[in-house]
Kinemage of the C-alpha trace (Angstrom):
@kinemage 1
@onewidth
@group {chain A} dominant
@subgroup {mainchain}
@vectorlist {calphas} color= white
{ca met a 1} P -67.825 3.713 86.743
{ca glu a 2} L -64.164 4.724 87.074
{ca val a 3} L -65.165 8.111 88.504
{ca leu a 4} L -67.436 6.378 91.027
{ca leu a 5} L -64.533 4.153 92.137
{ca tyr a 6} L -62.251 7.191 92.555
{ca thr a 7} L -65.001 8.947 94.504
{ca ile a 8} L -65.516 6.022 96.885
{ca leu a 9} L -61.755 5.669 97.473
{ca ala a 10} L -61.446 9.412 98.127
{ca leu a 11} L -64.436 9.415 100.490
{ca thr a 12} L -62.972 6.451 102.381
{ca ala a 13} L -59.625 8.244 102.706
{ca ala a 14} L -61.301 11.466 103.825
{ca ser a 15} L -63.587 9.804 106.378
{ca val a 16} L -62.282 6.536 107.809
{ca gly a 17} L -58.704 7.210 106.689
{ca ser a 18} L -58.337 10.609 108.341
{ca val a 19} L -59.885 9.340 111.595
{ca ala a 20} L -57.655 6.250 111.618
{ca leu a 21} L -54.531 8.308 110.884
{ca ser a 22} L -55.362 10.876 113.537
{ca gly a 23} L -56.122 8.019 115.939
{ca ser a 24} L -52.741 6.417 115.240
{ca leu a 25} L -51.040 9.737 116.056
{ca leu a 26} L -52.458 9.420 119.584
{ca leu a 27} L -49.827 6.720 120.133
{ca leu a 28} L -47.165 9.445 120.052
{ca asn a 29} L -46.099 11.279 123.174
{ca asn a 30} L -47.671 14.671 123.803
{ca lys a 31} L -44.662 16.634 122.553
{ca trp a 32} L -44.551 14.992 119.118
{ca leu a 33} L -48.326 14.866 118.873
{ca gly a 34} L -48.529 18.624 119.391
{ca lys a 35} L -45.824 19.310 116.806
{ca ile a 36} L -47.218 17.063 114.071
{ca ser a 37} L -50.829 18.192 114.516
{ca gly a 38} L -49.636 21.809 114.436
{ca tyr a 39} L -47.702 21.288 111.191
{ca leu a 40} L -50.720 19.589 109.615
{ca leu a 41} L -52.870 22.540 110.630
{ca tyr a 42} L -50.445 24.972 108.958
{ca leu a 43} L -50.322 22.811 105.824
{ca ala a 44} L -54.119 22.628 105.721
{ca gly a 45} L -54.314 26.426 105.810
{ca gly a 46} L -52.418 26.558 102.528
{ca thr a 47} L -54.191 23.687 100.782
{ca leu a 48} L -57.657 24.978 101.692
{ca leu a 49} L -56.967 28.513 100.449
{ca ala a 50} L -55.356 27.283 97.237
{ca ser a 51} L -58.075 24.706 96.567
{ca ala a 52} L -60.786 27.336 96.964
{ca leu a 53} L -59.108 30.134 94.990
{ca leu a 54} L -57.197 28.151 92.350
{ca gly a 55} L -59.371 25.057 91.975
{ca leu a 56} L -62.988 25.278 93.064
{ca ile a 57} L -63.821 28.896 92.191
{ca pro a 58} L -62.265 28.750 88.671
{ca glu a 59} L -64.163 25.503 88.001
{ca ala a 60} L -67.476 27.037 89.102
{ca ala a 61} L -66.697 30.167 87.040
{ca glu a 62} L -66.774 28.062 83.874
{ca thr a 63} L -70.534 27.696 84.337
{ca leu a 64} L -71.673 30.535 86.604
{ca asp a 65} L -71.323 34.222 85.801
{ca leu a 66} L -69.152 36.270 88.173
{ca his a 67} L -72.053 37.884 90.065
{ca asp a 68} L -73.792 34.560 90.778
{ca leu a 69} L -70.518 32.891 91.726
{ca val a 70} L -69.549 35.591 94.233
{ca leu a 71} L -73.114 35.616 95.605
{ca trp a 72} L -73.073 31.874 96.283
{ca val a 73} L -69.631 32.025 97.870
{ca leu a 74} L -70.931 34.818 100.125
{ca ile a 75} L -74.045 32.790 100.980
{ca gly a 76} L -71.815 29.831 101.821
{ca ile a 77} L -69.543 31.859 104.108
{ca leu a 78} L -72.549 33.299 105.958
{ca phe a 79} L -74.082 29.822 106.257
{ca phe a 80} L -70.946 28.362 107.841
{ca phe a 81} L -70.664 31.356 110.163
{ca val a 82} L -74.235 30.807 111.390
{ca leu a 83} L -73.670 27.048 111.654
{ca glu a 84} L -70.593 27.564 113.810
{ca lys a 85} L -72.469 30.081 115.964
{ca ile a 86} L -75.266 27.568 116.553
{ca ile a 87} L -72.759 24.910 117.597
{ca leu a 88} L -71.073 27.366 119.978
{ca trp a 89} L -74.426 28.463 121.447
{ca arg a 90} L -75.364 24.843 122.084
{ca thr a 91} L -72.056 23.993 123.757
{ca cys a 92} L -71.475 27.176 125.795
{ca his a 93} L -73.425 27.927 128.940
{ca asn a 94} L -71.607 30.914 130.430
{ca ser a 95} L -69.948 34.149 129.360
{ca asp a 96} L -66.451 32.709 129.827
{ca cys a 97} L -67.141 29.646 127.714
{ca glu a 98} L -64.225 28.010 125.953
{ca arg a 99} L -64.757 26.236 122.691
{ca gln a 100} L -63.486 22.926 123.960
{ca asn a 101} L -66.059 22.468 126.704
{ca his a 102} L -66.117 19.226 128.720
{ca ala a 103} L -69.885 18.996 128.275
{ca ala a 104} L -69.553 19.401 124.529
{ca ala a 105} L -68.950 15.747 123.596
{ca pro a 106} L -72.420 14.982 122.120
{ca met a 107} L -72.465 18.222 120.120
{ca ile a 108} L -68.913 17.601 118.930
{ca ile a 109} L -69.964 14.209 117.561
{ca ile a 110} L -73.146 15.569 115.914
{ca gly a 111} L -71.441 18.687 114.581
{ca asp a 112} L -68.523 16.657 113.227
{ca ala a 113} L -70.914 14.241 111.500
{ca phe a 114} L -72.679 17.154 109.788
{ca his a 115} L -69.367 18.737 108.791
{ca asn a 116} L -68.094 15.424 107.407
{ca ala a 117} L -71.312 14.978 105.416
{ca ile a 118} L -70.681 18.361 103.776
{ca asp a 119} L -67.110 17.265 102.979
{ca gly a 120} L -68.515 14.131 101.366
{ca val a 121} L -70.804 16.170 99.105
{ca val a 122} L -67.893 18.469 98.229
{ca ile a 123} L -65.665 15.534 97.233
{ca ala a 124} L -68.410 13.891 95.155
{ca ala a 125} L -69.188 17.137 93.318
{ca ser a 126} L -65.486 17.696 92.659
{ca phe a 127} L -64.988 14.245 91.120
{ca leu a 128} L -68.078 14.717 88.973
{ca thr a 129} L -66.409 17.854 87.619
{ca ser a 130} L -63.040 16.180 86.986
{ca pro a 131} L -60.894 13.479 88.645
{ca glu a 132} L -58.032 15.988 88.983
{ca leu a 133} L -60.182 18.493 90.860
{ca gly a 134} L -61.467 15.688 93.069
{ca phe a 135} L -57.903 14.604 93.817
{ca phe a 136} L -56.634 17.851 95.271
{ca val a 137} L -59.934 18.662 96.975
{ca thr a 138} L -59.578 15.315 98.741
{ca ile a 139} L -56.007 16.202 99.770
{ca ser a 140} L -57.268 19.471 101.274
{ca val a 141} L -60.109 17.761 103.121
{ca val a 142} L -57.839 15.072 104.596
{ca leu a 143} L -55.198 17.596 105.691
{ca his a 144} L -57.681 19.783 107.528
{ca glu a 145} L -59.634 16.805 108.914
{ca ile a 146} L -56.667 15.193 110.713
{ca pro a 147} L -55.949 18.150 113.071
{ca gln a 148} L -59.693 18.579 113.613
{ca glu a 149} L -60.133 14.886 114.460
{ca leu a 150} L -57.193 15.109 116.862
{ca gly a 151} L -58.931 18.031 118.559
{ca asp a 152} L -62.166 16.045 118.731
{ca phe a 153} L -60.293 13.114 120.284
{ca gly a 154} L -58.945 15.474 122.933
{ca ile a 155} L -62.410 16.803 123.780
{ca leu a 156} L -63.951 13.328 124.002
{ca ile a 157} L -61.126 11.968 126.160
{ca lys a 158} L -61.331 14.987 128.487
{ca ser a 159} L -65.095 14.330 128.694
{ca gly a 160} L -64.429 10.870 130.128
{ca phe a 161} L -64.375 8.727 126.988
{ca ser a 162} L -61.755 5.975 126.738
{ca arg a 163} L -59.430 6.132 123.705
{ca lys a 164} L -61.273 3.172 122.127
{ca lys a 165} L -64.673 4.762 122.690
{ca ala a 166} L -63.458 8.118 121.354
{ca leu a 167} L -62.084 6.359 118.255
{ca phe a 168} L -65.406 4.535 117.724
{ca tyr a 169} L -67.495 7.712 117.891
{ca asn a 170} L -65.081 9.585 115.641
{ca leu a 171} L -65.277 6.761 113.094
{ca leu a 172} L -69.066 6.835 113.373
{ca ser a 173} L -69.236 10.581 112.704
{ca gly a 174} L -66.587 10.253 109.985
{ca ser a 175} L -68.661 7.650 108.135
{ca ser a 176} L -71.264 10.337 107.374
{ca ser a 177} L -68.826 11.636 104.743
{ca leu a 178} L -68.900 8.302 102.918
{ca val a 179} L -72.696 7.970 103.066
{ca ala a 180} L -73.440 11.575 102.054
{ca gly a 181} L -70.791 11.516 99.330
{ca ile a 182} L -72.137 8.372 97.650
{ca leu a 183} L -75.719 9.682 97.819
{ca ala a 184} L -74.578 13.028 96.425
{ca tyr a 185} L -72.696 11.301 93.605
{ca phe a 186} L -75.839 9.646 92.276
{ca leu a 187} L -78.089 12.655 92.912
{ca leu a 188} L -75.689 15.181 91.413
{ca asp a 189} L -75.104 12.919 88.459
{ca gln a 190} L -78.807 13.253 87.640
{ca ile a 191} L -78.948 17.013 88.236
{ca gln a 192} L -75.683 18.321 86.778
{ca ala a 193} L -76.918 21.915 86.878
{ca phe a 194} L -76.501 21.988 90.660
{ca ile a 195} L -72.807 21.019 90.622
{ca pro a 196} L -71.400 24.574 90.065
{ca tyr a 197} L -73.450 25.853 93.016
{ca thr a 198} L -72.248 22.968 95.175
{ca ile a 199} L -68.655 23.756 94.206
{ca ala a 200} L -69.186 27.453 95.070
{ca ile a 201} L -70.497 26.455 98.525
{ca ala a 202} L -67.514 24.108 98.881
{ca ala a 203} L -65.153 26.993 98.110
{ca ala a 204} L -66.926 29.041 100.773
{ca ser a 205} L -66.443 26.196 103.254
{ca phe a 206} L -62.708 26.001 102.536
{ca leu a 207} L -62.299 29.785 102.757
{ca tyr a 208} L -64.256 29.965 106.000
{ca val a 209} L -62.402 27.126 107.728
{ca ser a 210} L -58.994 28.467 106.697
{ca met a 211} L -59.620 32.150 107.488
{ca ala a 212} L -62.005 31.911 110.450
{ca asp a 213} L -60.567 28.881 112.234
{ca leu a 214} L -57.069 27.917 111.099
{ca ile a 215} L -55.415 31.312 110.575
{ca pro a 216} L -56.628 32.763 113.927
{ca glu a 217} L -55.288 29.604 115.592
{ca met a 218} L -51.913 30.201 113.931
{ca his a 219} L -51.830 33.809 115.140
{ca lys a 220} L -51.836 32.551 118.738
{ca glu a 221} L -48.210 31.549 118.128
{ca thr a 222} L -46.008 34.667 117.981
{ca lys a 223} L -42.474 33.248 118.150
{ca pro a 224} L -40.487 34.229 115.021
{ca lys a 225} L -39.234 30.669 114.393
{ca glu a 226} L -42.739 29.209 114.598
{ca ser a 227} L -44.115 31.993 112.408
{ca ile a 228} L -41.546 31.187 109.715
{ca ile a 229} L -42.510 27.505 109.903
{ca gln a 230} L -46.166 28.501 109.513
{ca ile a 231} L -45.418 30.556 106.399
{ca leu a 232} L -43.333 27.765 104.876
{ca met a 233} L -45.990 25.123 105.574
{ca ile a 234} L -48.736 27.336 104.123
{ca leu a 235} L -46.625 27.890 100.996
{ca leu a 236} L -45.994 24.143 100.773
{ca gly a 237} L -49.748 23.543 100.946
{ca val a 238} L -50.321 26.083 98.173
{ca ala a 239} L -47.531 24.476 96.098
{ca ile a 240} L -49.127 21.021 96.430
{ca ile a 241} L -52.391 22.340 94.978
{ca ile a 242} L -50.654 24.345 92.234
{ca leu a 243} L -48.684 21.268 91.152
{ca ser a 244} L -51.847 19.147 91.136
{ca ser a 245} L -53.673 21.825 89.149
{ca his a 246} L -50.736 22.184 86.729
{ca glu a 247} L -50.863 18.453 85.984
{ca his a 248} L -54.540 18.884 85.181
């Protein structure tokens, strides 16, 4: 029962909490909003990598042999690559398409809901493994969700949504994390054998988001000062996960 309570609190923080926090940041002026969202993105790069390599993969390795573990991580990375391609195909209608397309609002909402549902399953599986693992997986999810939600807000507002309407739809898509996570908690509790595979897919998700999305975004900034800040924030993110893991 205690694990279920922790899971629900974590899912609420990762879904409604991250949307509400990112929504509150919209009250800032554009200069501060850009800085804070950028720093959170850098921090998320570190927490996602460390969670995958120091938390999720070692946990899955306690049950799966090395070959199966690497295979499922590979399958997960390929799955998220294909998923992202499908989303891009559905939102882009010309050869010069940019990712943040004004006509992309419905797909952004649907795609975000699906992504949040996966996060919910990841958090539930992590807490079923151990509360400590669930704790720093939740930290990683929240830290990478806030910059993403800010980006989604920007797309919806540019598409003609009011700030209130954009917040409502982001909360709606964010709630899929809570629903999927609670369902996964009860289902995974009955079929424990699937948890290591779920954790391996979760690790793949974290690796893919950090290396395919966040790091390339960071490389767009080439100023030495900003690059140093990026490195420091990534290291801080890694340190947060190491400290959480050390306590475990």
